[in-house]
N, C-alpha and C positions, 0 to 999 in steps of 0.2 A: 598547452590544451587543455582545458578542464572538461572530462569527462563528465556527460550529462543521460540522467536515465527517467523514462518515463514508468510510471508503476500502475500498472491494472487490475481493477479490483473489480473478482463476478459480486457483486452486491447481494444478488438472488442467494448465493451459496452460503453467504457468510451469515454466522450464529452469534455475533456478537458478544463474540469469549475477550478480547481482548487483549489476547497473546501478543499480537502484532503490535500493538501501541505502545505495550512493554518489554520490549527487545531489541524498538528502534532506537540506536545513538545517538541520532540527531533531533528526536522527540519532535518530529515531524509527520504521525499521524496518529489519527482521532478517532471517534463514532462518528459519524453523520448523523444531523438532525433529522432525517428523512427515516422511514422507514421500508424495508425491505417488504417484500409477499410474504414472510414468514413472520414478519411483526419485528424484528430484531432491525438495532440500529445499525446498518455495514461499517465498517472502516471504511477510512478515506483518509489523501495524502493531504494536508494542511499547504504544504511548500515543497512542488514537485524539486523546485531550482536546488535543495540543499540536500536531495540524493544522493548519497554516495555510492550506493550500489552493491550494498554489501551484503544484501539477500538474505538478512536476519529474520527478516520478517515475513519474507515467502517460504522459508525453509520452516519455521515455527507453527507457521498456519495450518491447523488439523487439517480444513475440508479443501486445501492445495486453492486458496480464493486471488492467491496474488501474484503477479506474473510480473517481471522487472523487465525491461529494455534495455538496452545501451542505446541511444542517440548518435545516429550518422553525423558526423559534422556539415552544419548546413539544417539540418532538420528540426522542427520545429517540435 
């Protein structure tokens, strides 16, 4: 059975530092084209199905903007 994960980003807290993008081993994080309330491009996930749940992005985020949840079997 494959483990699946959901990434949750607090876009309003993100300052666009791109640290999470640089540490993702699967290269599935990028900066969004939209801007947040502070005028920064927040981080987003380009392909959540490829996330391995390593939590590198969440651990390195200086503003604690990223949360990773493991999905239960059958959860979308």
